[in-house]
C-alpha positions as CSV (number, residue, x, y, z in Angstrom):
1,M,-12.9,22.5,8.9
2,T,-9.4,24.0,9.2
3,I,-7.8,25.7,6.3
4,T,-4.0,25.5,6.3
5,T,-1.5,26.8,3.8
6,I,0.8,24.4,2.0
7,D,4.5,25.4,2.0
8,Q,7.1,24.3,-0.6
9,S,8.4,21.3,1.3
10,Q,4.8,19.9,1.7
11,R,4.1,20.6,-2.0
12,K,7.4,18.7,-2.8
13,A,6.4,15.8,-0.5
14,A,3.0,15.6,-2.3
15,R,4.6,15.6,-5.7
16,V,7.1,12.9,-4.6
17,A,4.3,10.8,-3.2
18,G,2.3,11.1,-6.4
19,F,5.2,10.4,-8.8
20,T,6.4,7.5,-6.6
21,C,2.9,6.0,-6.5
22,L,2.6,6.1,-10.3
23,F,6.2,4.8,-10.9
24,T,5.9,1.9,-8.5
25,M,2.5,0.9,-9.8
26,A,3.9,0.8,-13.4
27,I,6.8,-1.4,-12.1
28,V,4.4,-3.8,-10.3
29,V,2.2,-4.2,-13.4
30,F,5.2,-4.8,-15.6
31,A,6.8,-7.3,-13.2
32,N,3.6,-9.2,-12.5
33,F,2.2,-9.3,-16.0
34,G,5.3,-9.0,-18.1
35,I,7.7,-11.2,-16.2
36,H,6.1,-13.4,-13.5
37,E,3.4,-14.6,-16.0
38,R,6.2,-15.9,-18.2
39,L,8.1,-17.6,-15.4
40,M,5.5,-19.1,-13.1
41,V,3.4,-22.1,-13.9
42,A,0.4,-22.4,-11.5
43,G,0.4,-25.7,-9.7
44,D,3.7,-26.9,-11.1
45,A,6.7,-25.9,-9.1
46,A,9.0,-28.1,-11.2
47,A,8.0,-26.2,-14.4
48,T,8.4,-22.9,-12.6
49,A,11.9,-23.9,-11.5
50,R,12.8,-25.0,-15.1
51,N,11.6,-21.6,-16.4
52,I,13.6,-19.7,-13.8
53,I,16.7,-21.7,-14.7
54,A,16.2,-21.3,-18.4
55,H,15.5,-17.5,-18.0
56,E,17.9,-16.5,-15.2
57,R,18.4,-13.0,-16.5
58,L,14.6,-12.4,-16.6
59,F,14.2,-13.8,-13.1
60,R,17.0,-11.5,-11.8
61,F,15.3,-8.5,-13.5
62,S,12.0,-9.4,-11.8
63,I,13.8,-9.4,-8.4
64,A,15.2,-5.9,-9.3
65,C,11.7,-4.8,-10.1
66,D,10.5,-6.1,-6.8
67,L,13.3,-4.2,-5.0
68,I,12.5,-1.0,-6.8
69,Y,8.9,-1.4,-5.8
70,C,9.9,-1.8,-2.1
71,A,12.1,1.2,-2.2
72,G,9.3,3.2,-3.8
73,L,7.0,2.2,-1.0
74,V,9.4,3.5,1.5
75,I,9.7,6.8,-0.3
76,L,5.9,7.0,-0.7
77,L,5.3,6.3,3.0
78,T,7.9,8.8,4.1
79,A,6.3,11.5,1.9
80,L,2.8,10.7,3.3
81,R,4.2,10.7,6.8
82,D,5.6,14.2,6.2
83,L,2.2,15.4,4.9
84,M,0.4,13.8,7.9
85,Q,2.7,15.3,10.4
86,A,2.2,18.7,8.9
87,G,-1.6,18.2,9.4
88,N,-2.5,18.4,5.7
89,V,-3.7,14.9,5.5
90,T,-6.0,13.7,8.2
91,P,-7.9,10.4,8.2
92,V,-11.6,10.6,8.7
93,I,-12.6,8.1,11.3
94,D,-16.3,7.3,11.2
95,K,-16.6,4.8,13.9
96,R,-14.5,2.8,16.4
97,Y,-15.3,-0.8,17.4
98,R,-13.6,-3.0,20.0
99,L,-12.1,-6.3,18.8
100,S,-15.0,-8.2,20.3
101,E,-17.4,-6.1,18.2
102,V,-15.9,-7.1,14.8
103,P,-19.1,-8.7,13.5
104,E,-21.0,-5.4,14.1
105,A,-18.3,-3.4,12.4
106,I,-18.5,-5.7,9.3
107,R,-22.3,-5.3,9.2
108,Y,-21.9,-1.6,9.4
109,L,-19.5,-1.6,6.5
110,E,-21.6,-4.0,4.4
111,D,-24.7,-1.9,5.0
112,G,-22.9,1.0,3.4
113,H,-23.2,3.3,6.3
114,A,-19.5,4.2,6.7
115,R,-18.6,7.7,5.7
116,G,-15.0,7.3,6.8
117,K,-12.6,4.8,8.2
118,V,-13.9,2.1,10.6
119,V,-11.3,1.4,13.2
120,I,-11.0,-1.8,15.2
121,T,-9.2,-1.3,18.6
122,S,-8.1,-3.9,21.1
123,E,-9.9,-4.3,24.4
124,Y,-6.7,-3.2,26.2
125,A,-6.1,0.0,24.2
126,N,-8.0,2.2,26.7
127,Q,-6.5,0.7,29.8
128,T,-3.1,2.5,29.5
């Protein structure tokens, strides 16, 4: 195990990632349960369209929430990329399977043996 020190820029990236994750999750929960539930009628596109027309401002607000969520994901992924490039976040890969071995990989996961990520690679990944 390697111990590395965390500098201020990495600490800031981690804080940005954490705040952005919390903020975007709050936006998603609000948009899905507070807005979309009111507008969308399952199995009835005509009723959904009527709701959208009747509540145009609410529909526009839901679009704004979705755009804020997307922008938050970009910020979150950028912060995580910075942390990974610095070497402070490293994924633990337990096992690799070829694409033709997907059934074995699924069995391995279902049996509860995985202690890290199980990676599926293409047959041609090693031929470069």
